PDB file of N, H, CA, C and O in Angstrom:
ATOM      1  N   MET A   1     -36.676  -5.747  -9.415  1.00  0.00           N
ATOM      2  CA  MET A   1     -38.075  -5.922  -9.841  1.00  0.00           C
ATOM      3  C   MET A   1     -38.167  -5.911 -11.364  1.00  0.00           C
ATOM      4  O   MET A   1     -38.959  -6.656 -11.943  1.00  0.00           O
ATOM      5  N   LYS A   2     -37.369  -5.078 -12.012  1.00  0.00           N
ATOM      6  H   LYS A   2     -36.726  -4.473 -11.542  1.00  0.00           H
ATOM      7  CA  LYS A   2     -37.420  -5.022 -13.481  1.00  0.00           C
ATOM      8  C   LYS A   2     -37.018  -6.366 -14.077  1.00  0.00           C
ATOM      9  O   LYS A   2     -37.586  -6.801 -15.079  1.00  0.00           O
ATOM     10  N   ILE A   3     -36.029  -7.029 -13.452  1.00  0.00           N
ATOM     11  H   ILE A   3     -35.568  -6.676 -12.638  1.00  0.00           H
ATOM     12  CA  ILE A   3     -35.579  -8.329 -13.966  1.00  0.00           C
ATOM     13  C   ILE A   3     -36.728  -9.332 -13.910  1.00  0.00           C
ATOM     14  O   ILE A   3     -36.913 -10.121 -14.837  1.00  0.00           O
ATOM     15  N   LEU A   4     -37.497  -9.300 -12.826  1.00  0.00           N
ATOM     16  H   LEU A   4     -37.347  -8.659 -12.073  1.00  0.00           H
ATOM     17  CA  LEU A   4     -38.621 -10.238 -12.701  1.00  0.00           C
ATOM     18  C   LEU A   4     -39.640  -9.981 -13.803  1.00  0.00           C
ATOM     19  O   LEU A   4     -40.197 -10.925 -14.362  1.00  0.00           O
ATOM     20  N   ARG A   5     -39.889  -8.720 -14.119  1.00  0.00           N
ATOM     21  H   ARG A   5     -39.436  -7.953 -13.664  1.00  0.00           H
ATOM     22  CA  ARG A   5     -40.852  -8.403 -15.184  1.00  0.00           C
ATOM     23  C   ARG A   5     -40.338  -8.924 -16.515  1.00  0.00           C
ATOM     24  O   ARG A   5     -41.109  -9.465 -17.308  1.00  0.00           O
ATOM     25  N   ILE A   6     -39.033  -8.766 -16.773  1.00  0.00           N
ATOM     26  H   ILE A   6     -38.406  -8.326 -16.129  1.00  0.00           H
ATOM     27  CA  ILE A   6     -38.453  -9.244 -18.038  1.00  0.00           C
ATOM     28  C   ILE A   6     -38.620 -10.756 -18.138  1.00  0.00           C
ATOM     29  O   ILE A   6     -39.036 -11.271 -19.176  1.00  0.00           O
ATOM     30  N   PHE A   7     -38.293 -11.473 -17.053  1.00  0.00           N
ATOM     31  H   PHE A   7     -37.955 -11.055 -16.210  1.00  0.00           H
ATOM     32  CA  PHE A   7     -38.442 -12.930 -17.081  1.00  0.00           C
ATOM     33  C   PHE A   7     -39.907 -13.299 -17.277  1.00  0.00           C
ATOM     34  O   PHE A   7     -40.209 -14.273 -17.967  1.00  0.00           O
ATOM     35  N   GLY A   8     -40.816 -12.542 -16.684  1.00  0.00           N
ATOM     36  H   GLY A   8     -40.571 -11.752 -16.123  1.00  0.00           H
ATOM     37  CA  GLY A   8     -42.250 -12.825 -16.837  1.00  0.00           C
ATOM     38  C   GLY A   8     -42.682 -12.666 -18.286  1.00  0.00           C
ATOM     39  O   GLY A   8     -43.428 -13.493 -18.810  1.00  0.00           O
ATOM     40  N   LEU A   9     -42.211 -11.594 -18.941  1.00  0.00           N
ATOM     41  H   LEU A   9     -41.605 -10.921 -18.515  1.00  0.00           H
ATOM     42  CA  LEU A   9     -42.568 -11.382 -20.348  1.00  0.00           C
ATOM     43  C   LEU A   9     -42.001 -12.504 -21.209  1.00  0.00           C
ATOM     44  O   LEU A   9     -42.687 -13.010 -22.098  1.00  0.00           O
ATOM     45  N   ILE A  10     -40.748 -12.898 -20.953  1.00  0.00           N
ATOM     46  H   ILE A  10     -40.191 -12.487 -20.231  1.00  0.00           H
ATOM     47  CA  ILE A  10     -40.131 -13.980 -21.728  1.00  0.00           C
ATOM     48  C   ILE A  10     -40.932 -15.266 -21.527  1.00  0.00           C
ATOM     49  O   ILE A  10     -41.173 -16.006 -22.480  1.00  0.00           O
ATOM     50  N   GLY A  11     -41.338 -15.528 -20.296  1.00  0.00           N
ATOM     51  H   GLY A  11     -41.142 -14.927 -19.521  1.00  0.00           H
ATOM     52  CA  GLY A  11     -42.122 -16.740 -20.010  1.00  0.00           C
ATOM     53  C   GLY A  11     -43.435 -16.728 -20.774  1.00  0.00           C
ATOM     54  O   GLY A  11     -43.845 -17.752 -21.320  1.00  0.00           O
ATOM     55  N   LEU A  12     -44.104 -15.568 -20.817  1.00  0.00           N
ATOM     56  H   LEU A  12     -43.772 -14.736 -20.373  1.00  0.00           H
ATOM     57  CA  LEU A  12     -45.375 -15.486 -21.548  1.00  0.00           C
ATOM     58  C   LEU A  12     -45.148 -15.719 -23.037  1.00  0.00           C
ATOM     59  O   LEU A  12     -45.940 -16.406 -23.683  1.00  0.00           O
ATOM     60  N   VAL A  13     -44.076 -15.156 -23.587  1.00  0.00           N
ATOM     61  H   VAL A  13     -43.432 -14.598 -23.063  1.00  0.00           H
ATOM     62  CA  VAL A  13     -43.789 -15.336 -25.020  1.00  0.00           C
ATOM     63  C   VAL A  13     -43.556 -16.807 -25.324  1.00  0.00           C
ATOM     64  O   VAL A  13     -44.121 -17.345 -26.276  1.00  0.00           O
ATOM     65  N   ILE A  14     -42.719 -17.466 -24.509  1.00  0.00           N
ATOM     66  H   ILE A  14     -42.260 -17.030 -23.735  1.00  0.00           H
ATOM     67  CA  ILE A  14     -42.430 -18.890 -24.727  1.00  0.00           C
ATOM     68  C   ILE A  14     -43.717 -19.701 -24.584  1.00  0.00           C
ATOM     69  O   ILE A  14     -43.953 -20.631 -25.355  1.00  0.00           O
ATOM     70  N   TYR A  15     -44.546 -19.353 -23.603  1.00  0.00           N
ATOM     71  H   TYR A  15     -44.354 -18.598 -22.976  1.00  0.00           H
ATOM     72  CA  TYR A  15     -45.799 -20.089 -23.378  1.00  0.00           C
ATOM     73  C   TYR A  15     -46.728 -19.938 -24.579  1.00  0.00           C
ATOM     74  O   TYR A  15     -47.332 -20.913 -25.026  1.00  0.00           O
ATOM     75  N   THR A  16     -46.843 -18.705 -25.107  1.00  0.00           N
ATOM     76  H   THR A  16     -46.352 -17.913 -24.744  1.00  0.00           H
ATOM     77  CA  THR A  16     -47.713 -18.488 -26.262  1.00  0.00           C
ATOM     78  C   THR A  16     -47.180 -19.228 -27.485  1.00  0.00           C
ATOM     79  O   THR A  16     -47.958 -19.821 -28.231  1.00  0.00           O
ATOM     80  N   ILE A  17     -45.852 -19.202 -27.702  1.00  0.00           N
ATOM     81  H   ILE A  17     -45.220 -18.720 -27.095  1.00  0.00           H
ATOM     82  CA  ILE A  17     -45.260 -19.909 -28.842  1.00  0.00           C
ATOM     83  C   ILE A  17     -45.523 -21.402 -28.711  1.00  0.00           C
ATOM     84  O   ILE A  17     -45.833 -22.069 -29.698  1.00  0.00           O
ATOM     85  N   PHE A  18     -45.401 -21.932 -27.489  1.00  0.00           N
ATOM     86  H   PHE A  18     -45.149 -21.391 -26.687  1.00  0.00           H
ATOM     87  CA  PHE A  18     -45.644 -23.369 -27.268  1.00  0.00           C
ATOM     88  C   PHE A  18     -47.087 -23.712 -27.610  1.00  0.00           C
ATOM     89  O   PHE A  18     -47.353 -24.750 -28.216  1.00  0.00           O
ATOM     90  N   LEU A  19     -48.022 -22.844 -27.223  1.00  0.00           N
ATOM     91  H   LEU A  19     -47.806 -22.000 -26.731  1.00  0.00           H
ATOM     92  CA  LEU A  19     -49.436 -23.098 -27.537  1.00  0.00           C
ATOM     93  C   LEU A  19     -49.662 -23.024 -29.045  1.00  0.00           C
ATOM     94  O   LEU A  19     -50.394 -23.845 -29.599  1.00  0.00           O
ATOM     95  N   MET A  20     -49.047 -22.057 -29.714  1.00  0.00           N
ATOM     96  H   MET A  20     -48.452 -21.390 -29.264  1.00  0.00           H
ATOM     97  CA  MET A  20     -49.213 -21.924 -31.164  1.00  0.00           C
ATOM     98  C   MET A  20     -48.704 -23.168 -31.874  1.00  0.00           C
ATOM     99  O   MET A  20     -49.357 -23.664 -32.792  1.00  0.00           O
ATOM    100  N   MET A  21     -47.533 -23.685 -31.458  1.00  0.00           N
ATOM    101  H   MET A  21     -47.003 -23.281 -30.712  1.00  0.00           H
ATOM    102  CA  MET A  21     -46.979 -24.885 -32.085  1.00  0.00           C
ATOM    103  C   MET A  21     -47.881 -26.080 -31.813  1.00  0.00           C
ATOM    104  O   MET A  21     -48.092 -26.905 -32.701  1.00  0.00           O
ATOM    105  N   ALA A  22     -48.418 -26.188 -30.600  1.00  0.00           N
ATOM    106  H   ALA A  22     -48.247 -25.517 -29.879  1.00  0.00           H
ATOM    107  CA  ALA A  22     -49.302 -27.310 -30.261  1.00  0.00           C
ATOM    108  C   ALA A  22     -50.566 -27.243 -31.117  1.00  0.00           C
ATOM    109  O   ALA A  22     -51.025 -28.268 -31.620  1.00  0.00           O
ATOM    110  N   CYS A  23     -51.135 -26.038 -31.286  1.00  0.00           N
ATOM    111  H   CYS A  23     -50.762 -25.205 -30.877  1.00  0.00           H
ATOM    112  CA  CYS A  23     -52.345 -25.902 -32.105  1.00  0.00           C
ATOM    113  C   CYS A  23     -52.013 -26.153 -33.574  1.00  0.00           C
ATOM    114  O   CYS A  23     -52.834 -26.708 -34.303  1.00  0.00           O
ATOM    115  N   GLY A  24     -50.830 -25.755 -34.014  1.00  0.00           N
ATOM    116  H   GLY A  24     -50.163 -25.303 -33.422  1.00  0.00           H
ATOM    117  CA  GLY A  24     -50.435 -25.951 -35.411  1.00  0.00           C
ATOM    118  C   GLY A  24     -50.284 -27.424 -35.748  1.00  0.00           C
ATOM    119  O   GLY A  24     -50.599 -27.841 -36.862  1.00  0.00           O
ATOM    120  N   ARG A  25     -49.803 -28.219 -34.793  1.00  0.00           N
ATOM    121  H   ARG A  25     -49.547 -27.880 -33.887  1.00  0.00           H
ATOM    122  CA  ARG A  25     -49.621 -29.642 -35.052  1.00  0.00           C
ATOM    123  C   ARG A  25     -50.956 -30.374 -35.087  1.00  0.00           C
ATOM    124  O   ARG A  25     -51.070 -31.403 -35.753  1.00  0.00           O
ATOM    125  N   GLY A  26     -51.975 -29.866 -34.384  1.00  0.00           N
ATOM    126  H   GLY A  26     -51.883 -29.030 -33.843  1.00  0.00           H
ATOM    127  CA  GLY A  26     -53.285 -30.523 -34.342  1.00  0.00           C
ATOM    128  C   GLY A  26     -53.883 -30.689 -35.734  1.00  0.00           C
ATOM    129  O   GLY A  26     -54.133 -31.818 -36.159  1.00  0.00           O
ATOM    130  N   PRO A  27     -54.121 -29.583 -36.462  1.00  0.00           N
ATOM    131  CA  PRO A  27     -54.710 -29.674 -37.810  1.00  0.00           C
ATOM    132  C   PRO A  27     -53.889 -30.561 -38.739  1.00  0.00           C
ATOM    133  O   PRO A  27     -54.457 -31.285 -39.556  1.00  0.00           O
ATOM    134  N   GLU A  28     -52.570 -30.518 -38.627  1.00  0.00           N
ATOM    135  H   GLU A  28     -52.109 -29.930 -37.963  1.00  0.00           H
ATOM    136  CA  GLU A  28     -51.731 -31.340 -39.504  1.00  0.00           C
ATOM    137  C   GLU A  28     -52.024 -32.815 -39.277  1.00  0.00           C
ATOM    138  O   GLU A  28     -52.134 -33.584 -40.232  1.00  0.00           O
ATOM    139  N   ASN A  29     -52.150 -33.212 -38.010  1.00  0.00           N
ATOM    140  H   ASN A  29     -52.060 -32.587 -37.234  1.00  0.00           H
ATOM    141  CA  ASN A  29     -52.436 -34.615 -37.712  1.00  0.00           C
ATOM    142  C   ASN A  29     -53.819 -34.991 -38.241  1.00  0.00           C
ATOM    143  O   ASN A  29     -54.013 -36.106 -38.725  1.00  0.00           O
ATOM    144  N   ASP A  30     -54.777 -34.073 -38.151  1.00  0.00           N
ATOM    145  H   ASP A  30     -54.619 -33.168 -37.758  1.00  0.00           H
ATOM    146  CA  ASP A  30     -56.127 -34.368 -38.645  1.00  0.00           C
ATOM    147  C   ASP A  30     -56.096 -34.555 -40.162  1.00  0.00           C
ATOM    148  O   ASP A  30     -56.762 -35.451 -40.682  1.00  0.00           O
ATOM    149  N   SER A  31     -55.341 -33.731 -40.874  1.00  0.00           N
ATOM    150  H   SER A  31     -54.800 -33.003 -40.452  1.00  0.00           H
ATOM    151  CA  SER A  31     -55.287 -33.832 -42.330  1.00  0.00           C
ATOM    152  C   SER A  31     -54.665 -35.170 -42.735  1.00  0.00           C
ATOM    153  O   SER A  31     -55.127 -35.801 -43.685  1.00  0.00           O
ATOM    154  N   THR A  32     -53.629 -35.604 -42.029  1.00  0.00           N
ATOM    155  H   THR A  32     -53.253 -35.091 -41.257  1.00  0.00           H
ATOM    156  CA  THR A  32     -52.979 -36.872 -42.364  1.00  0.00           C
ATOM    157  C   THR A  32     -53.932 -38.027 -42.092  1.00  0.00           C
ATOM    158  O   THR A  32     -53.957 -38.993 -42.854  1.00  0.00           O
ATOM    159  N   SER A  33     -54.715 -37.947 -41.024  1.00  0.00           N
ATOM    160  H   SER A  33     -54.695 -37.162 -40.405  1.00  0.00           H
ATOM    161  CA  SER A  33     -55.647 -39.032 -40.690  1.00  0.00           C
ATOM    162  C   SER A  33     -56.749 -39.097 -41.750  1.00  0.00           C
ATOM    163  O   SER A  33     -57.237 -40.180 -42.071  1.00  0.00           O
ATOM    164  N   ASN A  34     -57.145 -37.935 -42.297  1.00  0.00           N
ATOM    165  H   ASN A  34     -56.749 -37.055 -42.036  1.00  0.00           H
ATOM    166  CA  ASN A  34     -58.197 -37.937 -43.317  1.00  0.00           C
ATOM    167  C   ASN A  34     -57.682 -38.548 -44.623  1.00  0.00           C
ATOM    168  O   ASN A  34     -58.462 -39.130 -45.377  1.00  0.00           O
ATOM    169  N   GLU A  35     -56.388 -38.424 -44.899  1.00  0.00           N
ATOM    170  H   GLU A  35     -55.754 -37.951 -44.286  1.00  0.00           H
ATOM    171  CA  GLU A  35     -55.840 -38.971 -46.141  1.00  0.00           C
ATOM    172  C   GLU A  35     -55.995 -40.481 -46.181  1.00  0.00           C
ATOM    173  O   GLU A  35     -56.264 -41.048 -47.240  1.00  0.00           O
ATOM    174  N   PHE A  36     -55.828 -41.138 -45.042  1.00  0.00           N
ATOM    175  H   PHE A  36     -55.609 -40.677 -44.182  1.00  0.00           H
ATOM    176  CA  PHE A  36     -55.915 -42.606 -45.042  1.00  0.00           C
ATOM    177  C   PHE A  36     -57.354 -43.048 -45.263  1.00  0.00           C
ATOM    178  O   PHE A  36     -57.634 -44.246 -45.296  1.00  0.00           O
TER     179      PHE A  36
END
């Protein structure tokens, strides 16, 4: 059971990092579009 909890925590961390990177790329694309 402890192993499942560890994998669950790792999954949440990876999921949150993926969301942060996706949100980080959004503003960058908007700034580049405004430059043109």
